N, C-alpha and C positions, 0 to 999 in steps of 0.2 A: 586619496590615488586609486588608482584601477588596479584591480588584481590582473596580473597579466600570467599566464598560462604557458611555459614553455611549449616548443613544437615538439609534438609525439612523434617519434622516426618510425619508419614504415620497413617491414621486415618481409623481404621478398620470400623469403624460404619456409615461412608458415606463422603460425600464431604465437605472440608474445613478444618480446624484446629480442631486438639483435643481438647476435654475440659479441663480446666484448672487442674482438678484434675486428668487427664490422665499423667501416667509417660512418660516422654519424655527421651530417650536415647540421649546421645551426645547433649544435649542443652547449653554446656558453652558457645558456640560462637552464640547463637542467642538472640537478643535483647528483652530485657523485657518491658513490661508495653504498647506494641503496640495495642491501642485501635481497634476495630472491631463492625461493625454492620451491619446489613442486609440492602440492598439497594433495592429500585423498578426499574422498567425499565426506568420509566420517569426521574430518577436521571443519572448524568453525573458522570463516575467513576472518583475518585480524583487520586492523585500521592501518589506511595508508598513512593519515598523519593525525596527531594529537594535538590540538592548538591548546588544549587547555592544561597540558602536562606543566607542571611545576618545573622550573629550571634548577636542578640541584647546585649548579655553579654559578649561580648568581649572585654577586658581591666579591667575586673571586677576581685576580687579574686576567685578562683575556677572555672575559667571560660572554662580552657581547661577539668575541670572534666564533665560537661555536653555539651562541643563540639560535642562528636561523637554521643548523642542522640537528639541535635536539628534537624538535618536532619530529624528524624523521628518523630519530633514531630508536629503533625497537631491538637491539641486540639483547636487552633483559627480558624482553617481552616473550612469552612462549605462544603467541600467535605465530610467531615464524620460528620454526626449528630449526636447527644449524643444519646446512646444505649438508647433504651427503649422510645425515645421520640415519639410523634403523628408524622407520616412523613407527613400528610397533612395539618398540622398547620405551618410546615415548608416553604411552598412552596414560593417563590418569583415572583412578577409580572414583567416578563421582559420587555413589550412595556408600558409605562406608558402614551402616547400620546390619547388623544380624539379622537374618530373615525371621520371622515370625512364626513361631510354631504354633499349629492347631491347637484349640482351646480343647477341643473334646479327642482326648488320644485315648490308648490302652491302659496308661496311668494316670489318667487326669484325676481319676475317683479317688485315687490314694492319695495324690499330692497337690490336691487343689488349697489345703489349708495349710500346708507344710512348707517351711522356707525352702528355696532350690539351692542345694548344695552344689558345689563344682563337681562336675563329674569327670572320671578318671579315664584318661583315652587309652588306657592300658590295652595292649588287643587280646589278651590273654583273658583279663576281666571280663570284655566285651563278649568273646566267644563264650566264655561259660553262662553269663547271662542269656545270650541266645539259646544256649541249649538246654536252661532250665526252663525257658521259656516255652520251647518245643516238649520237653517233658510233662509239663503241666498241662499243656493244650491235649495232648496224648490220652494222658490220665480224666481228664474232663470229658472228653469223645467216648472212651470206654464206659465211664460212670452212666453217661445218659443213654448210650446205647442199652447197657443193660438194664437201667430202670425202664426204657420204652419196652424193651423187649419183655420184662416181666409183667408191664402194664397190659401190653397186649395180649400174652399168653393168658392173662388173668381174666381180662375181658372177653376174650375168644372163649376159654373156657366156661365160663358163667352164660354166654353168650348163646354158645350151640348145644347148650346141656337144656331140654326141654321138660317140664315139670312132669309130664305125661308121655308116656311112647305113644307116637303117631302109629297107628296101625294102618297096613295098606287098603285095608277094606273098609276104611273110614272116608266117606265122603265131604271135601271141604266145599262149603258153600257161600262162603264170603269170607272177606277180611277187610278189617275197619281202622284205617291209619288213626293213630291218636291226634293227628292234627285237626281231625273233624271234631274231635271233642271238645277241644278248646271253645270252639264258638256254640254249642248248647247251652240251652237256658231253659229252667220250667222252675216256675213259682209253687211249689208245693203248699198247700195248706197246713195249719197245726195237725197234729196229728190225733187221734182218739184212743184212749186207753180202752181197748177190749177187757183184758185180763192183766192182774197182779199176782205172781206166782213164787213162792218160794219165801226167804226172809232176808234180813239183812242186819249184821252187828255195827255196833257204833265206830267208828272213826277214834284212834288214840290219838288224840293232840299232842301229846308229847313229843311226837315223831316229827311235829313242824318246828322244836327247836334242836334238832340233832344237827350238829357241825361235823366237820372234818376231824376236829380236835375230839369231840364227844361221838365217835361212831359208832353204831351199834352192830352187833354180830348179824349176821342172816341166818335165821333159823330154819330148820328142815321140818316141815311136816307130813310126816308120813302116814298120819292116820287119816288124811283128809282127801278125798277123792276128786279129781279134775275133769269134768267131762267136756267134750267138744262135740255135742250131740248136731247133725245135720239135720236140714229141716223136714224132710220127709218121716225121719224118725221120732220128730217130737209128737207125741201124742196130742198136745194143745193144737197144734197145728194142724193136724189131721181132724181133729173134731171140728175146729173152725173151717176148715175148707169143706166137710160134710154137711156143715150148716150153712154153706154158701155165704161167709162174712166176707169172703175178698175174690179178687183173680188172681192176683200173684202173692207168692209166697216165699217169704226168703230169712234169714238172719242177718244180725247187725252185723258180723265179720264178713259174711259174703259182699253184703251191699256196701261195705266200707272198700273193700276192695274194686267193686266197681267204681266206686265214685271218685277213687284217688287211681286208677288206671293210669292217666299220664304221667305220674310221677314214679310208676315201677320200672325197675330195671330186669331184675329177674324174673322167670316164668311162672305164670301160675295157670291153673285150670279151673273152671266152674263148671258142674254139670247142671244142665237143663232139660226139664221133663216137661212136656206138653201132653197134659191128659185132659181131653176133653176141652172147656173153655178157659182152663185153669193152666197157670204155668209155677212151677215150682223150681227154685234155685238151690241146686244142693252142691256139697262137697264129697269129694271121695274120701274113702276112709284111709288114713296116711297121708291126708293131702298136706302139701307145704303151707297151705292155711292156718294149719294147727300150730306152725313153728312161727317165730319172729325174726324177722332178717336182721343181720346186722352190718352194718357199713354197706347198705346196698347201693347208695348213691353217692359213695366216696370213689375218688379217684386213686386212694393210695390201694396198692396189691396186697391182696390176702394170700398166705400160702394156698398152693393147689392141693395139696395131699387132703384127702377126707379123715384121715386119722388124726391130723396136726390139730392141737386145741384152738388154734387160731385161724382153722378153716372156715368157710362161710358156712358149712352145715354144723362143725362143731360148735360154731358161735349161735346158731340159731337155736340149738337143742338147750345150750347154756343159758339164753336167753329167756327161752320158755320157762326153763326150770327157776330162775330167778324172778319172775313176773308171778308165777304161781305161789311162791312161798313168800314174796313181798307182799301179797295183796291179803295174806291171811296173819302176818305177824304186827301190820299196824291197825289192827282190830282188837278192841277190848273185848276179851274171851272170858266174859263173865257171865255169861247164859243169857245177856238181857238180848232180844233181838225183837225187831219190828217185821211182823209176819204180815204176808198177803194172800189172797184167795188163789188167783193166779191170772196176770195180764200181758198181753202184747199189743204194742202200740198197732195202731191203722193208717194209713195215708190215701188220700185220693188221688188219683193219678188222673181222672178224667169222670165223666158222669156215670160212667157205667164199669168202670173199671178199679178198685181199689187195693190198695198192696199191704199185706200184715207182715211184721217181720218180730222175731223173738228178740228184743233186746236185752242188756246186761248193764248192770250198775253194781259195784262191790260193796257198797259202804252208806252209811248215813250218818248224820250228825244233826244237834240241836243247833240252830243258827236263830238267834232270835225269837227263841219259843216256837220256832218252824223247822220241820224237816228238811233238811238239804241232801239230795242224793249227789254220790261221788262215785268216779270211776278212778281205780287203781293203778298205775301201771308203773314200770321201771325201767330206768336205762341204765346200760350196763357198761362201766370202763374194763376193758382187757387187757390193753397194755396202750401205756400213755404215748408212746413212739408214733403209732399209728394216727393217732387225734392230734399228736401236737401239743397237748396240754394235761398236764397233771392236775386232775380234779383235787387232789388233795392240798396244793397248793394253789389252785385259783378259783375253787369254789365260794370261798369266802370273801374274796377281793375281787374277782372276775367273774359270777355269775353270769351275766349277758355273754361272756366271750364264749363260755362252754356252751351254754344253749343254742349259741348261733352256729356253733362248730358241730353240735349234735344235728342241728335243722340241715346243714350242709350234708352230713354224712348220711343220715336217717330220715330223708323228708318223707318217703312214702311211708314209713312206720309211723313217725308221727302225725303223719296227715290221716292215717287208719284209726288212730286212737283218739284223734280230735272227731272225727265223722262218726265214730261210736258213742262219743259223748253226747253229740248234738242227737242222734237218732234217740238214745235212750232218755233224753230230756233232762241228764244230770246237770246239777247245777253249780258242780265244782268236779274239775279232773286233777288229780294228784299225781305228781310226777316225781318218782322216787330215783335219786343217782346211786347206784349200787356198783362198787368196784370190788375186784379180786385183792385178797389179801397179799398175794405175790404176783406178778405178772405170770408166772409159771404155774399156778394153783389155780385151777378151775372148778374147784370142789367148795373152797371156803370163800366166803364173801361178806362184805360190810356196808352197812347203809351209812352213805356220807352225809345224804342232805335230804329233805322231802319239800316240793314245792308246790303249791297250789295255784290253780289257772282257771278263770272262767272259759267254759268253751268257745263261746261265740266270740269273746275278745281273743283267744288264744289262734281262733280260726282266722280271724281280721291280722293279726299278727304273721301269719304264715302263708296270707294269701290265700286262704280256701275259700273258695265261692260257693255259697250253699244251692245258688240257683244254678251254677254249673253242674253241682253234684246231682242233682235231681234230674238235671237235663241229660246227663250219659245214662241214670239208670231208666229214665223214661224212653230214649232211643233205643236201647236193647231190648227193652219190654215191647216195644211198638215192633221191633224186628222179629223178635222171637213167637211173637202172637200171628205173625204171618206165615209161620211154618207148620207142615203138617203135624200131627198126633206121633209122638215118638219120643226118642232121647238124642241130646245133643250134648256137645262141649264146646265151651268158650276157652281156647287156649291163647294166653300171651304168647307171641312169637317170640322165639327165644334171641333171635338176631336183630329185630325190627321193631321199631315201635306201633306195633299195631297188635291187635286180635282177630284171631282168626276163629271160623263157626264151623265145626264137622258135625255131620250126621252119625252116630254110631250105632250098634245093634242095642235092642231093648236090654240083652242081658249084659253088658259091659258094664265092668267096674264091681261088679256083684260077688267076684271069687278073688278078690283081692286080699282077703286077710281070712285068719284061719279062727272058726269059734271056739274050737276045744282050747282048754288052757295046757300051759307049756308042762312038761315032766316035773317032778321035784326036783331031780338033780340039776335041770337047768334054772329052776327058781332060785336055788339056795348060791348059784355061783353070782358073782359080784357084776354090777353092770359095766357095760362096754365103755370106752373112755369117750368123755363127752354127753353121757347119760348119766346122771347122779341117781342115787337111791330114789330120792322122790319122784322124780319125773317116771323113772322106769315102774314104779308103782303105779302112779296115775295113770299110766298109758295101759298096763295090763287092766287095771280095773274099769278103766274106759272100754276095752272091747269086750270084758266079761258082761259089761250092763248093756252094751248093745246087742251083744246076743241073746241077753235075757228079753229085752224089750223087743226084739225081732218075734221072738217065741212067743211072746204073749199078745203081739199082734196078729 
């Protein structure tokens, strides 16, 4: 049978079906009681008829009577809301899932492995939590601000303090940034020993077995003098200069300072004298080169007060005292020595230029029936809170971590020690680990361990390139050889990584110290804080000996 569609009525008054009161022609075939309600754009259109719907009244009496009307019966369908009902109240939530929280939140680090407990919604508890978070954030800001201010003040204090007072009559000739030093390279041939001077005592191997559990007390050697004679005050170097053995003269400490200049942070200065065709690198009396820097390359701030036992100056004096006494304590003091005639190594810088330097070694040992020369230096621990490692606990189990921390905090000092060992052709460099008996006692110390390293292997470990070291020296020598005869001073800029060259008067730095001895009443007084008895005696004897040498010269 053909499907017949009933007539669609025409509504002359507008769009949609006509009102019920309007007379409809030929409506015998139209279904009656079909509900209609207006819909909004957000609603989905419903079905007009559903021929696939199952008749729930099938099998009941009079089922066939209502069968034709069931396909149009949508009274239970939500597609056609009740006429006149509020549309906004009939909306249903389609997605009932809770919104996902971001994985990385302020509390994610602490709660990622913990089960999520049901949170209280109490407003008072939430308010207290917010206040606690604000207070914690405020304390963190104040703490970080104080640390940054202390670090900045310490760095500014260290940066703006020059090792020598720049006089207004000095003429600055040039300034060399450290960035240019990294590209320099020069292959210096093996040195030639000109003279071997002095004598060496043998190393006591029992100190190689010292551990924090079997520590040794650091002794004081008041009856031994420690001299820091500069280049032009050395009678051997003067004789070699008169014999035209070389063109450039220096000491190992001065050369090491130049070689490791890019690693330095504190200011230093070196006096340069051009006499004829010869060049002399000197240090001033009382120069910073006579002391040892502590925590120079560390980012941890040190106390600013000079009289504080943990200030940069006090620690430098303490480190010099420790190194002097350590270098004597680890020797076998039985009178047996290896004596020499007198020598200074000589390096060839070019076909017409040789460099002579006085180099030092502190001990000798018999290894496989052969003499092995070694240098002796000591690292000092003053307060574990500055380094973050307690040597008494970490030296036996984490010695590599202790050394790595020292390389970070004292990169320049360790590099200079390595350069001096290489210049002196030492076969071994011994590093002692010396700590205070108590962090507030800077007079008494103990030896916790002694470790030996081969200089060339240690240089490779700390990334110290010998070709670059000699390249720096060669460039500075070439620059100074172009200057006129006179006196100059190389000063490491206190605030920038660069070195400056000043022309100074000929009589500069000659009246920096008093040659007459101190009065007896002052000699009987105890040394000032930060300078121990052995250090004070060594300095006094050093000055007296220099005065005698100057008089003899």
